[in-house]
C-alpha positions as CSV (number, residue, x, y, z in Angstrom):
1,X,3.0,-13.4,5.5
2,X,5.5,-10.6,3.0
3,X,4.1,-7.9,5.2
4,X,4.9,-9.2,8.6
5,X,8.3,-10.0,7.4
6,X,8.5,-6.1,6.6
7,X,7.4,-5.3,10.0
8,X,9.6,-7.3,11.9
9,X,12.6,-6.7,9.6
10,X,11.3,-2.9,10.8
11,X,11.8,-3.6,14.2
12,X,15.2,-4.6,14.3
13,X,16.3,-1.7,13.0
14,X,14.3,0.9,14.6
15,X,12.7,-0.8,17.4
16,X,8.7,-0.4,18.1
17,X,8.0,3.0,17.0
18,X,9.6,2.1,13.6
19,X,7.2,-1.1,13.2
20,X,3.8,0.6,15.0
21,X,4.7,3.1,11.9
22,X,5.7,0.5,9.1
23,X,2.4,-1.8,10.2
24,X,-0.2,0.9,9.9
25,X,1.2,1.6,6.7
26,X,1.2,-1.1,5.1
27,X,-2.4,-1.4,6.0
28,X,-3.8,0.7,3.2
29,X,-2.1,-2.5,0.2
30,X,-3.3,-4.4,2.9
31,X,-7.0,-3.1,2.3
32,X,-6.0,-2.4,-1.3
33,X,-5.6,-6.6,-1.9
34,X,-8.5,-7.8,0.1
35,X,-11.1,-5.6,-0.9
36,X,-9.7,-4.6,-5.0
37,X,-13.5,-4.2,-6.2
38,X,-14.9,-2.0,-3.2
39,X,-12.3,0.2,-3.5
40,X,-11.8,0.0,-7.6
41,X,-15.5,1.6,-7.3
42,X,-14.7,4.6,-4.8
43,X,-14.7,7.9,-7.4
44,X,-13.6,10.8,-5.6
45,X,-15.6,13.3,-6.9
46,X,-17.0,16.6,-5.9
47,X,-19.6,17.4,-8.2
48,X,-21.7,13.8,-8.4
49,X,-23.8,15.6,-11.1
50,X,-21.4,15.4,-14.0
51,X,-21.9,13.9,-17.2
52,X,-19.0,12.6,-18.0
53,X,-19.2,8.6,-16.5
54,X,-15.6,7.5,-16.8
55,X,-15.6,3.1,-16.2
56,X,-13.9,2.7,-12.2
57,X,-11.0,0.5,-12.2
58,X,-10.7,-2.8,-12.0
59,X,-10.4,-5.0,-9.3
60,X,-7.4,-6.5,-10.9
61,X,-5.9,-3.3,-11.3
62,X,-6.0,-2.1,-7.8
63,X,-4.3,-5.9,-6.4
64,X,-1.7,-5.5,-8.7
65,X,-0.8,-1.4,-7.0
66,X,-0.9,-2.6,-4.3
67,X,1.2,-5.5,-4.5
68,X,3.8,-3.5,-5.7
69,X,3.8,-1.1,-3.3
70,X,4.4,-3.9,-0.2
71,X,6.8,-5.2,-2.8
72,X,8.5,-2.5,-3.9
73,X,8.5,0.3,-0.8
74,X,10.5,-1.3,1.5
75,X,13.3,-3.0,-0.9
76,X,13.7,0.6,-1.9
77,X,13.9,1.5,1.9
78,X,16.4,-1.1,2.8
79,X,18.7,0.2,-0.6
80,X,18.2,3.8,1.1
81,X,19.7,2.8,4.0
82,X,22.2,0.2,2.8
83,X,24.1,2.6,0.6
84,X,23.1,5.5,3.4
85,X,25.3,4.4,6.2
């Protein structure tokens, strides 16, 4: 619901092009909220034979970061646009 509100605000500010960009931008944080455990297990390493094991991030940490992105990025944009114009 919150993402739909941000996309509607983007549409009212910049038209269809900005609304499409905003909706594509929010796909990553939404996937972090919907699939946190799966995304927490993904490790971007080139060396699979590395003996040093680091445990994956917890799913709740991934979900918290996603909510911070969804809440923080649009608010920062709105504050910057308000200050600029």
